[in-house]
C-alpha positions, 0 to 999 in steps of 0.5 A, spaced: 545 246 289 545 253 294 546 260 290 552 263 294 549 268 300 552 274 295 546 272 291 539 274 290 534 268 291 531 272 285 537 272 281 536 271 274 540 270 268 540 272 260 542 267 255 542 269 248 542 265 242 544 267 236 541 263 230 542 263 223 536 267 221 534 270 228 536 272 235 533 269 241 533 272 248 530 268 254 530 270 262 532 265 266 532 264 274 538 261 277 535 257 282 532 253 278 532 254 271 526 256 269 525 260 264 521 267 266 520 270 259 523 270 252 524 274 245 526 273 238 529 279 234 529 276 226 535 278 223 533 284 218 538 283 212 537 275 214 543 271 210 545 275 203 547 268 199 545 272 192 546 279 193 549 284 198 545 289 201 548 295 195 545 290 190 553 287 189 551 279 187 554 274 189 557 267 187 554 260 189 556 257 195 557 264 198 553 266 205 554 272 208 550 277 214 550 285 217 554 284 224 549 290 225 543 285 225 547 282 232 546 288 236 539 290 234 538 282 238 541 286 244 537 293 244 531 289 242 530 282 244 533 282 251 529 289 254 523 285 251 525 278 254 526 283 260 520 286 260 516 279 258 519 276 264 516 281 270 523 281 273 527 287 275 533 288 272 537 289 278 536 282 280 540 280 273 547 277 275 550 275 268 549 274 260 551 268 257 552 268 249 552 262 244 553 263 235 553 259 230 560 257 228 565 257 223 561 265 222 567 269 221 568 277 222 573 280 219 575 287 224 579 293 224 584 293 231 578 296 235 572 291 233 569 294 227 567 290 222 570 292 215 563 291 212 561 298 216 568 302 213 565 305 208 571 304 203 570 297 203 562 296 204 561 293 196 566 287 198 562 281 199 569 279 203 569 285 208 562 281 211 560 277 216 561 269 213 557 265 216 558 258 217 554 256 211 559 260 207 562 254 203 566 258 197 572 256 200 572 249 198 579 249 194 581 252 199 580 247 204 582 241 199 589 245 200 590 245 206 587 238 207 592 235 201 599 239 204 597 237 211 596 229 209 603 230 204 605 233 211 604 228 216 601 233 220 599 230 227 593 235 228 589 233 222 587 226 225 583 231 231 579 233 225 577 226 222 583 228 217 579 233 213 579 241 215 572 244 213 571 250 208 566 253 214 572 253 218 577 259 220 583 258 216 580 256 209 575 263 210 581 267 211 586 263 206 580 264 201 580 272 203 588 273 202 587 270 195 581 274 193 582 280 196 589 281 199 588 288 200 582 287 204 586 282 208 591 286 209 587 291 212 584 287 217 587 286 223 583 281 227 580 275 223 574 274 229 569 269 231 562 271 231 561 268 238 567 272 241 566 279 237 559 279 240 562 278 247 567 284 245 561 288 243 558 287 251 564 287 254 569 292 251 575 286 252 576 281 246 577 273 248 577 268 244 573 263 247 576 255 247 570 251 244 571 255 237 578 256 238 580 249 238 574 246 233 574 251 228 581 254 228 585 247 229 588 249 235 590 243 239 595 242 245 596 249 246 598 250 239 595 252 231 598 250 226 606 252 224 608 258 220 612 253 216 605 250 214 602 256 212 607 258 209 607 252 204 600 254 202 601 261 201 608 265 203 603 271 204 599 266 210 605 264 214 603 270 219 595 269 219 596 266 226 599 271 229 597 277 226 590 276 224 587 270 229 591 268 235 588 272 242 587 270 249 583 264 250 578 264 255 575 257 258 568 255 257 563 258 263 568 263 266 568 270 266 569 273 260 568 281 262 564 286 265 558 288 262 559 295 259 556 302 260 555 302 253 552 294 253 548 297 259 544 302 255 543 297 250 540 291 253 537 295 259 542 290 264 546 293 270 553 295 268 558 290 271 554 284 271 558 277 268 558 276 262 561 269 260 565 267 255 563 265 248 560 258 246 557 255 240 550 253 239 550 246 239 555 245 244 553 249 250 546 245 248 548 239 251 548 242 259 541 245 257 539 237 255 542 235 262 546 230 257 554 232 258 555 224 260 559 220 255 556 217 251 550 221 251 551 224 243 546 231 243 543 232 236 541 239 235 536 239 229 535 245 226 537 248 219 543 243 220 544 238 225 551 238 230 553 233 234 556 233 240 558 229 245 563 227 251 568 222 251 572 219 257 578 218 253 581 221 246 580 217 240 580 219 232 574 218 228 574 219 221 570 225 219 568 227 225 568 235 225 573 235 231 575 233 238 577 238 244 579 238 251 574 241 255 571 243 248 563 241 252 565 241 259 572 241 262 575 234 264 573 231 258 574 231 251 568 234 246 567 230 240 563 234 234 560 232 228 554 234 223 550 234 217 550 241 213 542 240 212 537 237 215 531 242 215 534 246 210 532 240 206 525 239 208 524 247 207 527 246 200 522 241 197 517 244 200 518 250 197 520 248 190 518 241 190 510 240 192 505 241 187 500 246 189 494 242 191 498 241 197 498 247 198 491 248 197 489 243 201 494 245 207 491 252 207 484 249 207 484 244 213 489 249 217 496 246 218 503 247 214 504 243 208 510 240 213 505 237 218 499 235 211 506 231 209 508 228 215 501 225 216 501 222 209 508 219 210 506 217 216 501 212 213 506 209 210 509 202 211 517 203 211 520 201 203 513 202 201 515 209 197 521 205 194 526 211 195 533 212 197 535 219 197 542 221 199 542 227 205 547 232 201 543 238 198 549 242 202 554 238 202 556 233 206 560 235 213 560 228 217 564 223 215 566 225 208 567 233 209 566 235 202 561 240 200 562 239 193 557 233 194 549 235 192 543 230 194 540 225 190 534 221 190 534 214 187 528 210 185 523 216 182 517 213 177 511 216 175 507 213 181 512 217 186 508 222 190 510 228 194 509 225 201 514 219 198 519 224 197 518 227 203 519 221 208 525 218 203 528 226 205 526 225 212 530 218 212 535 221 208 538 225 214 536 219 220 541 215 216 546 220 215 546 220 223 546 213 223 552 214 219 557 218 224 554 214 229 556 208 226 564 212 225 564 213 233 562 206 235 567 203 231 573 207 233 572 206 241 567 212 243 561 208 244 553 213 242 548 210 247 544 214 247 541 220 241 539 226 245 535 231 241 534 238 241 532 244 236 526 245 232 525 239 229 524 235 235 516 237 234 516 232 228 515 226 233 514 221 226 521 224 224 523 222 231 521 215 231 525 214 224 531 217 228 531 211 233 528 206 229 534 208 224 539 208 230 536 202 234 538 208 239 533 210 246 531 218 244 530 224 249 528 230 247 531 236 251 525 240 255 525 247 253 524 250 248 530 254 246 536 249 249 542 254 246 539 260 249 537 256 256 544 253 255 548 260 254 544 262 261 547 256 264 554 258 263 552 266 264 550 263 271 558 260 272 560 265 270 557 270 276 559 265 280 552 261 283 555 255 280 562 252 281 562 249 273 557 248 269 556 240 270 553 243 277 548 248 274 546 243 268 544 238 274 539 244 277 538 248 271 538 243 265 531 240 262 530 233 259 525 228 257 529 222 258 527 216 253 521 218 250 522 214 243 524 208 243 527 203 237 521 198 235 524 192 234 521 190 227 522 197 224 530 197 226 530 191 221 526 195 216 531 200 216 537 196 217 535 193 209 534 201 207 540 203 211 545 198 206 542 201 200 544 207 203 551 206 205 552 203 198 549 209 195 553 213 200 560 210 199 559 210 191 558 217 190 562 220 197 568 216 196 568 212 190 565 217 184 565 224 187 568 227 181 561 227 177 558 232 183 564 236 183 564 237 175 556 239 176 558 244 181 564 246 178 560 248 172 555 251 175 559 256 180 562 257 172 555 258 169 553 263 174 560 268 174 561 268 167 554 269 164 552 276 161 544 279 163 540 278 158 539 284 155 533 288 152 535 292 146 541 296 148 540 296 156 542 290 160 537 287 165 539 290 172 541 285 177 535 284 182 534 288 188 536 287 195 532 282 199 533 280 206 525 279 208 524 272 212 520 267 208 515 267 214 515 275 213 513 275 206 505 276 206 504 281 211 510 284 208 506 284 200 500 287 204 503 292 208 505 295 201 499 296 198 496 299 203 501 304 205 501 305 197 493 306 198 494 311 204 498 316 200 492 317 196 490 320 201 495 325 203 493 328 196 486 327 197 486 331 203 491 336 200 496 335 205 502 334 200 504 338 194 510 335 189 514 329 192 513 332 199 512 327 205 511 320 206 507 315 210 511 308 213 508 301 216 511 296 221 510 290 220 507 287 225 511 282 229 518 283 224 523 289 226 522 291 219 518 297 215 514 298 209 515 306 207 515 310 201 521 311 196 525 318 197 522 323 191 517 320 187 512 323 185 505 321 188 502 319 181 507 314 181 507 309 187 504 303 188 506 297 191 511 295 188 514 302 189 514 301 197 521 299 200 522 295 206 528 297 211 530 294 218 528 299 224 535 302 223 533 304 216 537 299 212 535 297 205 532 290 206 528 290 199 526 294 194 529 298 188 529 305 189 532 309 196 528 310 202 524 316 204 530 322 206 526 321 213 526 314 214 532 314 219 526 318 223 520 314 223 525 307 225 527 311 231 519 312 233 519 304 232 524 302 235 522 306 242 515 306 241 514 298 241 505 300 240 507 305 234 504 301 227 504 307 223 508 314 223 506 319 217 510 326 215 506 331 211 507 338 210 500 341 210 499 348 210 496 351 217 500 345 220 506 347 218 505 355 219 504 354 226 510 349 227 514 355 223 511 359 229 514 355 233 508 355 237 503 348 240 495 349 237 492 349 244 486 346 245 480 350 244 476 345 240 471 339 243 475 336 236 482 337 239 480 334 246 477 328 243 483 327 238 489 330 241 488 329 249 490 336 249 494 340 245 498 338 239 506 340 241 511 343 238 518 338 238 524 341 238 528 344 230 532 338 228 536 336 221 534 332 216 539 326 214 540 322 221 535 320 227 534 326 230 528 327 228 526 321 230 529 323 237 525 329 238 518 326 236 519 320 241 522 326 246 515 330 246 510 324 245 512 319 250 508 323 254 503 326 251 496 324 249 497 326 242 498 323 236 501 329 232 507 333 234 509 339 230 517 339 229 519 346 229 520 350 223 519 343 219 513 341 220 507 335 223 509 328 224 503 323 226 503 316 229 497 310 230 497 304 232 498 302 225 498 307 219 491 308 217 491 311 224 497 316 222 494 318 217 487 320 220 491 324 225 495 328 219 488 330 217 485 331 223 491 335 225 492 339 219 484 340 220 484 343 227 491 347 225 487 351 220 480 352 224 484 355 231 488 359 226 481 362 223 478 363 231 486 367 232 483 372 227 477 374 231 480 374 238 484 369 243 479 363 244 478 360 250 482 354 252 478 348 255 478 346 262 483 340 263 478 336 267 473 338 261 478 335 256 479 329 259 472 327 260 472 329 252 477 324 251 476 318 254 469 318 252 472 319 245 477 314 244 472 308 249 465 309 247 464 314 241 462 310 235 460 302 233 463 300 239 459 296 245 456 300 250 456 306 245 451 312 245 
């Protein structure tokens, strides 16, 4: 394949994959698909499933997100991926994105999310409804019942059942629970399209989510009469809230706007591809776009996608859409609501401490330990069968009220037994889906796995044995992002279509796992047991599971808080700290609390003035002092955590009034790990005079590499102070700046280094002030300052070569 002459041989594209907990950007060379650099940004708010950021509790089955987290991926991950790639931004010709689906954003006419409107900021329905928001199951049930009653022809295209995860169920829930918010909403937008809207300024609805999640078939949505029968006020849902221009996959949605170019550091005007879904966009990345190749994207959940030459109706499929994956073929989708989530749940809540201790002692994860223990077992040795419905069932039963089940446990059952049974249960769930496709005339001939779970070789062999299929794996650690990059290349005109681009830019390890005959026979017997449970609890006896979930919801929504005396316990503060960041956050809470005592020890602060923050290494989070709390009341527990835009992530008190300034510094000075602000007497006096502290001492040359500069005057309340700090220190060696008429701010590689700079700036401010009382001190020569600074920074102290 030859790249058109209007593109450089060095041309690259950016692919961005928006997952459940983070967004990943990857830089990909157009000519051969080589991945040159990537970066990940964890969503500071993660998934809101217990409470809003403001503390309002959420009922069971809710799963929300904050749209600002998605924009931060553009502002943080994209520039970092470009930096790591070493590529000139001028060589970027396009950008493509994918999203989890169905993830919905309620917006005003200009695309502003309702949760960003102050009047709606405490309403759960104003926030993004993540794909695994299952609270609309009652509405989905009514849609299904009415569609069957009326004989709606589109229902068969979705396996006979509409999911609570999809657009219409979520929209109807919003109308019926908060009609005033529904009325204020101008657009109900797939997040896949909302992010493209933010990139281009143009709203284009992608054909993939419109078809799979919006019931758009044969050029039409469900009609007004059907919608009115659900609820008279829902009759105009399509025309008023949903309907929009449809963009085909691989097409150009628009050009990168000036605003988005500033966010990303990419050239304004480059191609932006029509949005897509993470699973569907992975098929080209895995070079699996031919009929019979089923791609299983395995992570927290699993989505199964494949192309077929003909239209068939498959029971329980999530949808079949003409051109839903690639043009000219019917794209089929099915899925499992919980896979990796189930394994993580068990490790977190079902594994005894001794396993965690053994894993830590041997330097492996608990997952790795359990996998190796399970690997030693013969098939069926544990005597268990599990149903993989811990997050409900997406295919083939399409019932999110179902719940998990483990049968056969005894007092001899061990953690590795249950773990292996859960691995096998998810494989049985995939086989159930494959059997449904085969029996419906859509043959599955190869299983292709993408996603993080392909690293578990035991799990992959189990899937090959259970399905009796050769199993290939994607040869990329970031399949969806690579797939989005492929679509970006097509949108930019580098390839004529997605199939052609996939042949060159895609990556696949063909047939690396083959079914083992004796294992296939053993699993056939276990699968028969699984099917018996599946049919009994999924088809013939769902009442019990439904009652259990209904009771759980009822208790959660009606139970009053436990009272202590006359005061009830307050709801738990919001926490969006990713689990993998927990240890680092907890350690930094203690460090930051301890360092605040240094400010009082060196008399740098009075009353509650001043603050210290520390960046959480590897995450876009910081730990900072709460606002207005006395120093003798500070401890690790009182420290608060915010994202790098100052939004509260964890803590039950408001963060420091200088949080916006600290956050701005961290966003724009990536090497800074700590920020300190004091009102120390002498340094603040220099700030009040609007004068820099001249470099008249060797101590100043050592510590500051020159004078301590003066920064501009700025008011507290937004990031203006942060801008002044960054603008002043960006080209300075000084770790301190005197903000005019305010006081000193210091930075460091970590919080301790920033505290040291705060101590030192007060010391030199005092000494130089006293020196001026006897005359005018003589400034050091620039060459001497350079030599002193180099010596102190490089050889002073207990370092190699120190004198």
